TORKOL-4160 file (C-alpha; in steps of 0.2 Angstrom, whole numbers, padded with zeros to 4 digits, m for minus):
305
<pt num="1" X="0000" Y="0000" Z="0000"/>
<pt num="2" X="0007" Y="0017" Z="m0005"/>
<pt num="3" X="0009" Y="0030" Z="0008"/>
<pt num="4" X="0009" Y="0049" Z="0007"/>
<pt num="5" X="0024" Y="0059" Z="0014"/>
<pt num="6" X="0022" Y="0076" Z="0022"/>
<pt num="7" X="0037" Y="0086" Z="0025"/>
<pt num="8" X="0040" Y="0104" Z="0032"/>
<pt num="9" X="0055" Y="0115" Z="0037"/>
<pt num="10" X="0055" Y="0108" Z="0054"/>
<pt num="11" X="0063" Y="0092" Z="0046"/>
<pt num="12" X="0078" Y="0098" Z="0037"/>
<pt num="13" X="0087" Y="0081" Z="0038"/>
<pt num="14" X="0072" Y="0072" Z="0030"/>
<pt num="15" X="0070" Y="0085" Z="0017"/>
<pt num="16" X="0088" Y="0084" Z="0012"/>
<pt num="17" X="0087" Y="0065" Z="0011"/>
<pt num="18" X="0071" Y="0065" Z="0000"/>
<pt num="19" X="0078" Y="0080" Z="m0010"/>
<pt num="20" X="0094" Y="0070" Z="m0014"/>
<pt num="21" X="0084" Y="0055" Z="m0019"/>
<pt num="22" X="0074" Y="0066" Z="m0032"/>
<pt num="23" X="0089" Y="0075" Z="m0038"/>
<pt num="24" X="0094" Y="0062" Z="m0051"/>
<pt num="25" X="0085" Y="0059" Z="m0067"/>
<pt num="26" X="0089" Y="0040" Z="m0066"/>
<pt num="27" X="0081" Y="0039" Z="m0049"/>
<pt num="28" X="0065" Y="0048" Z="m0055"/>
<pt num="29" X="0064" Y="0036" Z="m0070"/>
<pt num="30" X="0066" Y="0021" Z="m0057"/>
<pt num="31" X="0051" Y="0028" Z="m0048"/>
<pt num="32" X="0042" Y="0028" Z="m0064"/>
<pt num="33" X="0046" Y="0010" Z="m0068"/>
<pt num="34" X="0040" Y="0005" Z="m0051"/>
<pt num="35" X="0023" Y="0013" Z="m0053"/>
<pt num="36" X="0013" Y="m0002" Z="m0058"/>
<pt num="37" X="0024" Y="m0017" Z="m0055"/>
<pt num="38" X="0039" Y="m0024" Z="m0045"/>
<pt num="39" X="0056" Y="m0026" Z="m0053"/>
<pt num="40" X="0073" Y="m0033" Z="m0047"/>
<pt num="41" X="0089" Y="m0024" Z="m0048"/>
<pt num="42" X="0095" Y="m0033" Z="m0063"/>
<pt num="43" X="0079" Y="m0029" Z="m0072"/>
<pt num="44" X="0080" Y="m0011" Z="m0068"/>
<pt num="45" X="0098" Y="m0010" Z="m0074"/>
<pt num="46" X="0093" Y="m0018" Z="m0091"/>
<pt num="47" X="0078" Y="m0007" Z="m0094"/>
<pt num="48" X="0088" Y="0009" Z="m0090"/>
<pt num="49" X="0103" Y="0002" Z="m0099"/>
<pt num="50" X="0115" Y="0006" Z="m0084"/>
<pt num="51" X="0127" Y="m0006" Z="m0074"/>
<pt num="52" X="0119" Y="m0017" Z="m0061"/>
<pt num="53" X="0130" Y="m0009" Z="m0048"/>
<pt num="54" X="0124" Y="0009" Z="m0053"/>
<pt num="55" X="0106" Y="0003" Z="m0051"/>
<pt num="56" X="0109" Y="m0005" Z="m0034"/>
<pt num="57" X="0117" Y="0012" Z="m0028"/>
<pt num="58" X="0101" Y="0022" Z="m0035"/>
<pt num="59" X="0090" Y="0009" Z="m0026"/>
<pt num="60" X="0099" Y="0012" Z="m0010"/>
<pt num="61" X="0097" Y="0031" Z="m0010"/>
<pt num="62" X="0078" Y="0029" Z="m0014"/>
<pt num="63" X="0076" Y="0016" Z="0000"/>
<pt num="64" X="0085" Y="0027" Z="0012"/>
<pt num="65" X="0073" Y="0041" Z="0008"/>
<pt num="66" X="0058" Y="0030" Z="0011"/>
<pt num="67" X="0052" Y="0031" Z="m0007"/>
<pt num="68" X="0054" Y="0013" Z="m0011"/>
<pt num="69" X="0054" Y="m0004" Z="m0001"/>
<pt num="70" X="0064" Y="m0019" Z="m0005"/>
<pt num="71" X="0063" Y="m0037" Z="m0001"/>
<pt num="72" X="0074" Y="m0052" Z="m0004"/>
<pt num="73" X="0066" Y="m0067" Z="m0014"/>
<pt num="74" X="0074" Y="m0084" Z="m0018"/>
<pt num="75" X="0082" Y="m0085" Z="m0035"/>
<pt num="76" X="0090" Y="m0099" Z="m0045"/>
<pt num="77" X="0106" Y="m0094" Z="m0037"/>
<pt num="78" X="0105" Y="m0086" Z="m0020"/>
<pt num="79" X="0093" Y="m0072" Z="m0018"/>
<pt num="80" X="0087" Y="m0057" Z="m0028"/>
<pt num="81" X="0081" Y="m0040" Z="m0021"/>
<pt num="82" X="0064" Y="m0035" Z="m0027"/>
<pt num="83" X="0060" Y="m0017" Z="m0027"/>
<pt num="84" X="0043" Y="m0008" Z="m0026"/>
<pt num="85" X="0037" Y="0010" Z="m0024"/>
<pt num="86" X="0030" Y="0014" Z="m0007"/>
<pt num="87" X="0025" Y="0032" Z="m0009"/>
<pt num="88" X="0011" Y="0039" Z="m0019"/>
<pt num="89" X="0014" Y="0058" Z="m0016"/>
<pt num="90" X="0026" Y="0070" Z="m0007"/>
<pt num="91" X="0020" Y="0086" Z="0000"/>
<pt num="92" X="0032" Y="0099" Z="0007"/>
<pt num="93" X="0026" Y="0115" Z="0017"/>
<pt num="94" X="0038" Y="0129" Z="0016"/>
<pt num="95" X="0028" Y="0141" Z="0027"/>
<pt num="96" X="0032" Y="0142" Z="0046"/>
<pt num="97" X="0014" Y="0146" Z="0052"/>
<pt num="98" X="0008" Y="0128" Z="0048"/>
<pt num="99" X="0021" Y="0118" Z="0056"/>
<pt num="100" X="0016" Y="0104" Z="0068"/>
<pt num="101" X="0023" Y="0105" Z="0085"/>
<pt num="102" X="0034" Y="0090" Z="0088"/>
<pt num="103" X="0045" Y="0082" Z="0102"/>
<pt num="104" X="0058" Y="0070" Z="0097"/>
<pt num="105" X="0065" Y="0058" Z="0111"/>
<pt num="106" X="0080" Y="0047" Z="0107"/>
<pt num="107" X="0082" Y="0031" Z="0118"/>
<pt num="108" X="0098" Y="0022" Z="0118"/>
<pt num="109" X="0095" Y="0004" Z="0114"/>
<pt num="110" X="0104" Y="m0002" Z="0130"/>
<pt num="111" X="0092" Y="0008" Z="0142"/>
<pt num="112" X="0079" Y="m0005" Z="0143"/>
<pt num="113" X="0071" Y="m0007" Z="0160"/>
<pt num="114" X="0064" Y="m0025" Z="0158"/>
<pt num="115" X="0067" Y="m0039" Z="0147"/>
<pt num="116" X="0064" Y="m0058" Z="0143"/>
<pt num="117" X="0077" Y="m0065" Z="0131"/>
<pt num="118" X="0082" Y="m0082" Z="0125"/>
<pt num="119" X="0098" Y="m0088" Z="0116"/>
<pt num="120" X="0105" Y="m0084" Z="0104"/>
<pt num="121" X="0107" Y="m0067" Z="0113"/>
<pt num="122" X="0120" Y="m0054" Z="0117"/>
<pt num="123" X="0125" Y="m0036" Z="0118"/>
<pt num="124" X="0140" Y="m0026" Z="0111"/>
<pt num="125" X="0146" Y="m0009" Z="0112"/>
<pt num="126" X="0154" Y="0001" Z="0098"/>
<pt num="127" X="0171" Y="m0006" Z="0103"/>
<pt num="128" X="0167" Y="m0024" Z="0109"/>
<pt num="129" X="0157" Y="m0037" Z="0118"/>
<pt num="130" X="0148" Y="m0032" Z="0134"/>
<pt num="131" X="0150" Y="m0049" Z="0144"/>
<pt num="132" X="0147" Y="m0066" Z="0136"/>
<pt num="133" X="0136" Y="m0072" Z="0123"/>
<pt num="134" X="0120" Y="m0083" Z="0124"/>
<pt num="135" X="0118" Y="m0080" Z="0143"/>
<pt num="136" X="0102" Y="m0070" Z="0147"/>
<pt num="137" X="0108" Y="m0065" Z="0164"/>
<pt num="138" X="0121" Y="m0053" Z="0156"/>
<pt num="139" X="0107" Y="m0042" Z="0151"/>
<pt num="140" X="0108" Y="m0036" Z="0169"/>
<pt num="141" X="0126" Y="m0030" Z="0167"/>
<pt num="142" X="0127" Y="m0011" Z="0171"/>
<pt num="143" X="0137" Y="m0008" Z="0155"/>
<pt num="144" X="0121" Y="m0013" Z="0145"/>
<pt num="145" X="0118" Y="0006" Z="0143"/>
<pt num="146" X="0133" Y="0006" Z="0131"/>
<pt num="147" X="0125" Y="m0006" Z="0119"/>
<pt num="148" X="0125" Y="m0002" Z="0100"/>
<pt num="149" X="0118" Y="m0019" Z="0095"/>
<pt num="150" X="0107" Y="m0031" Z="0104"/>
<pt num="151" X="0101" Y="m0048" Z="0098"/>
<pt num="152" X="0089" Y="m0061" Z="0105"/>
<pt num="153" X="0082" Y="m0077" Z="0098"/>
<pt num="154" X="0066" Y="m0075" Z="0107"/>
<pt num="155" X="0058" Y="m0062" Z="0119"/>
<pt num="156" X="0057" Y="m0044" Z="0121"/>
<pt num="157" X="0065" Y="m0028" Z="0127"/>
<pt num="158" X="0055" Y="m0014" Z="0137"/>
<pt num="159" X="0059" Y="0004" Z="0137"/>
<pt num="160" X="0050" Y="0019" Z="0146"/>
<pt num="161" X="0049" Y="0036" Z="0138"/>
<pt num="162" X="0044" Y="0052" Z="0148"/>
<pt num="163" X="0027" Y="0059" Z="0145"/>
<pt num="164" X="0028" Y="0075" Z="0155"/>
<pt num="165" X="0024" Y="0085" Z="0140"/>
<pt num="166" X="0007" Y="0077" Z="0138"/>
<pt num="167" X="0001" Y="0087" Z="0153"/>
<pt num="168" X="0003" Y="0103" Z="0144"/>
<pt num="169" X="m0001" Y="0098" Z="0126"/>
<pt num="170" X="m0014" Y="0089" Z="0116"/>
<pt num="171" X="m0007" Y="0074" Z="0107"/>
<pt num="172" X="m0011" Y="0072" Z="0089"/>
<pt num="173" X="0000" Y="0056" Z="0085"/>
<pt num="174" X="0014" Y="0046" Z="0091"/>
<pt num="175" X="0028" Y="0038" Z="0081"/>
<pt num="176" X="0042" Y="0025" Z="0086"/>
<pt num="177" X="0055" Y="0021" Z="0074"/>
<pt num="178" X="0070" Y="0008" Z="0075"/>
<pt num="179" X="0081" Y="m0002" Z="0064"/>
<pt num="180" X="0078" Y="m0021" Z="0066"/>
<pt num="181" X="0080" Y="m0037" Z="0057"/>
<pt num="182" X="0078" Y="m0056" Z="0061"/>
<pt num="183" X="0092" Y="m0065" Z="0071"/>
<pt num="184" X="0100" Y="m0082" Z="0067"/>
<pt num="185" X="0116" Y="m0089" Z="0074"/>
<pt num="186" X="0125" Y="m0080" Z="0059"/>
<pt num="187" X="0118" Y="m0070" Z="0046"/>
<pt num="188" X="0104" Y="m0078" Z="0035"/>
<pt num="189" X="0096" Y="m0070" Z="0020"/>
<pt num="190" X="0082" Y="m0083" Z="0021"/>
<pt num="191" X="0077" Y="m0081" Z="0040"/>
<pt num="192" X="0060" Y="m0073" Z="0043"/>
<pt num="193" X="0054" Y="m0066" Z="0060"/>
<pt num="194" X="0038" Y="m0057" Z="0066"/>
<pt num="195" X="0044" Y="m0042" Z="0076"/>
<pt num="196" X="0031" Y="m0033" Z="0086"/>
<pt num="197" X="0030" Y="m0016" Z="0094"/>
<pt num="198" X="0018" Y="m0013" Z="0109"/>
<pt num="199" X="0015" Y="0003" Z="0117"/>
<pt num="200" X="0007" Y="0002" Z="0135"/>
<pt num="201" X="0005" Y="m0016" Z="0132"/>
<pt num="202" X="m0006" Y="m0014" Z="0117"/>
<pt num="203" X="0001" Y="m0021" Z="0100"/>
<pt num="204" X="0004" Y="m0007" Z="0087"/>
<pt num="205" X="0010" Y="m0018" Z="0073"/>
<pt num="206" X="0020" Y="m0033" Z="0068"/>
<pt num="207" X="0033" Y="m0033" Z="0054"/>
<pt num="208" X="0039" Y="m0049" Z="0046"/>
<pt num="209" X="0057" Y="m0047" Z="0043"/>
<pt num="210" X="0063" Y="m0057" Z="0028"/>
<pt num="211" X="0081" Y="m0060" Z="0034"/>
<pt num="212" X="0095" Y="m0058" Z="0046"/>
<pt num="213" X="0104" Y="m0046" Z="0034"/>
<pt num="214" X="0122" Y="m0049" Z="0031"/>
<pt num="215" X="0125" Y="m0050" Z="0012"/>
<pt num="216" X="0135" Y="m0034" Z="0014"/>
<pt num="217" X="0142" Y="m0024" Z="0029"/>
<pt num="218" X="0132" Y="m0011" Z="0037"/>
<pt num="219" X="0136" Y="0007" Z="0033"/>
<pt num="220" X="0140" Y="0011" Z="0051"/>
<pt num="221" X="0145" Y="m0007" Z="0057"/>
<pt num="222" X="0162" Y="m0006" Z="0065"/>
<pt num="223" X="0177" Y="m0014" Z="0057"/>
<pt num="224" X="0180" Y="m0026" Z="0071"/>
<pt num="225" X="0163" Y="m0034" Z="0069"/>
<pt num="226" X="0164" Y="m0051" Z="0060"/>
<pt num="227" X="0158" Y="m0051" Z="0042"/>
<pt num="228" X="0148" Y="m0068" Z="0045"/>
<pt num="229" X="0137" Y="m0059" Z="0058"/>
<pt num="230" X="0122" Y="m0048" Z="0056"/>
<pt num="231" X="0126" Y="m0032" Z="0048"/>
<pt num="232" X="0111" Y="m0021" Z="0046"/>
<pt num="233" X="0092" Y="m0020" Z="0047"/>
<pt num="234" X="0078" Y="m0010" Z="0040"/>
<pt num="235" X="0071" Y="0006" Z="0047"/>
<pt num="236" X="0053" Y="0003" Z="0053"/>
<pt num="237" X="0041" Y="0016" Z="0059"/>
<pt num="238" X="0026" Y="0012" Z="0070"/>
<pt num="239" X="0012" Y="0026" Z="0072"/>
<pt num="240" X="m0004" Y="0029" Z="0081"/>
<pt num="241" X="m0017" Y="0043" Z="0078"/>
<pt num="242" X="m0035" Y="0046" Z="0081"/>
<pt num="243" X="m0040" Y="0034" Z="0067"/>
<pt num="244" X="m0029" Y="0019" Z="0072"/>
<pt num="245" X="m0012" Y="0011" Z="0072"/>
<pt num="246" X="0000" Y="0010" Z="0057"/>
<pt num="247" X="0017" Y="0002" Z="0052"/>
<pt num="248" X="0026" Y="0011" Z="0038"/>
<pt num="249" X="0010" Y="0020" Z="0033"/>
<pt num="250" X="0000" Y="0004" Z="0032"/>
<pt num="251" X="m0015" Y="0003" Z="0044"/>
<pt num="252" X="m0013" Y="m0012" Z="0056"/>
<pt num="253" X="m0028" Y="m0009" Z="0067"/>
<pt num="254" X="m0042" Y="0003" Z="0072"/>
<pt num="255" X="m0036" Y="0005" Z="0089"/>
<pt num="256" X="m0036" Y="0024" Z="0092"/>
<pt num="257" X="m0024" Y="0035" Z="0101"/>
<pt num="258" X="m0035" Y="0037" Z="0117"/>
<pt num="259" X="m0036" Y="0018" Z="0120"/>
<pt num="260" X="m0017" Y="0018" Z="0124"/>
<pt num="261" X="m0020" Y="0030" Z="0139"/>
<pt num="262" X="m0003" Y="0038" Z="0137"/>
<pt num="263" X="m0005" Y="0050" Z="0151"/>
<pt num="264" X="m0011" Y="0037" Z="0164"/>
<pt num="265" X="0006" Y="0032" Z="0170"/>
<pt num="266" X="0022" Y="0043" Z="0173"/>
<pt num="267" X="0030" Y="0035" Z="0158"/>
<pt num="268" X="0025" Y="0028" Z="0141"/>
<pt num="269" X="0030" Y="0009" Z="0140"/>
<pt num="270" X="0037" Y="0003" Z="0123"/>
<pt num="271" X="0041" Y="m0015" Z="0121"/>
<pt num="272" X="0049" Y="m0023" Z="0105"/>
<pt num="273" X="0052" Y="m0041" Z="0102"/>
<pt num="274" X="0044" Y="m0057" Z="0097"/>
<pt num="275" X="0026" Y="m0061" Z="0102"/>
<pt num="276" X="0022" Y="m0078" Z="0111"/>
<pt num="277" X="0009" Y="m0080" Z="0097"/>
<pt num="278" X="0021" Y="m0075" Z="0083"/>
<pt num="279" X="0020" Y="m0087" Z="0067"/>
<pt num="280" X="0038" Y="m0084" Z="0063"/>
<pt num="281" X="0049" Y="m0084" Z="0079"/>
<pt num="282" X="0065" Y="m0079" Z="0071"/>
<pt num="283" X="0072" Y="m0068" Z="0084"/>
<pt num="284" X="0077" Y="m0050" Z="0083"/>
<pt num="285" X="0093" Y="m0039" Z="0080"/>
<pt num="286" X="0090" Y="m0021" Z="0087"/>
<pt num="287" X="0103" Y="m0008" Z="0080"/>
<pt num="288" X="0109" Y="0007" Z="0089"/>
<pt num="289" X="0117" Y="0023" Z="0082"/>
<pt num="290" X="0134" Y="0015" Z="0078"/>
<pt num="291" X="0129" Y="m0001" Z="0070"/>
<pt num="292" X="0119" Y="m0005" Z="0054"/>
<pt num="293" X="0113" Y="0008" Z="0041"/>
<pt num="294" X="0105" Y="0022" Z="0051"/>
<pt num="295" X="0113" Y="0033" Z="0064"/>
<pt num="296" X="0100" Y="0032" Z="0077"/>
<pt num="297" X="0094" Y="0022" Z="0092"/>
<pt num="298" X="0075" Y="0020" Z="0096"/>
<pt num="299" X="0066" Y="0036" Z="0092"/>
<pt num="300" X="0049" Y="0042" Z="0099"/>
<pt num="301" X="0041" Y="0057" Z="0090"/>
<pt num="302" X="0026" Y="0065" Z="0098"/>
<pt num="303" X="0016" Y="0077" Z="0087"/>
<pt num="304" X="0005" Y="0089" Z="0095"/>
<pt num="305" X="m0010" Y="0099" Z="0089"/>
């Protein structure tokens, strides 16, 4: 389902990323090709008469801007990346008077307050391992707050975000974004996992990760991290507003914002992990701002009226 992107001058980084994606005639032609059907990278390269490596580079820029989505599918030899357009329109407001009032709260991935994990599991900082692997008890290690990558074979992590601003403002919507993927012992491009996000114990949405990605190194992944391990994830955005809940712009339920009772406690609880009822229990990698492809931890964005 195609979504609509709305940008304004309060989001210079997003504007720059989208602007870069649209600054190339080749990338605009790729968006045109993907209007009515899916293509893999080799097909796109052939249609546009450009090298496959160039097509892959353009696809990466469009994917980082959120204009297309990709998924790995089995091929005769290995796997191939299928591309589809995910955006139907882009609206940019340049006048200041119509800006939404928003609060952005980054949460380091090691700042979880509760957890249940099962092997394979572990925590690393930007420079090395934090305690031993495959031992759930190490998740109590005080150095967990230094985490830049956390993985678990099953279970969840819970974070608590401040909600003091809700006492003074009327909330319009809430978004939570994070870079995640499946978790196998080593990377596995054919390893699905249903990764769920809950807010105040209510499910917002479940994403089926297609792989434990490791076919290339993550853009930020440190050089010391072994190449056979998980390298990067995909950025997922969960959202709730007065009409319901969404995942990457696609509605997941009709549960409205009021049902989450975000002002009832002294914090907003966010849990991310594998549901006990998940059809695909393929674990989770959660990437911080020094691993994977995106320089961010978990980010909550509160949009006020």
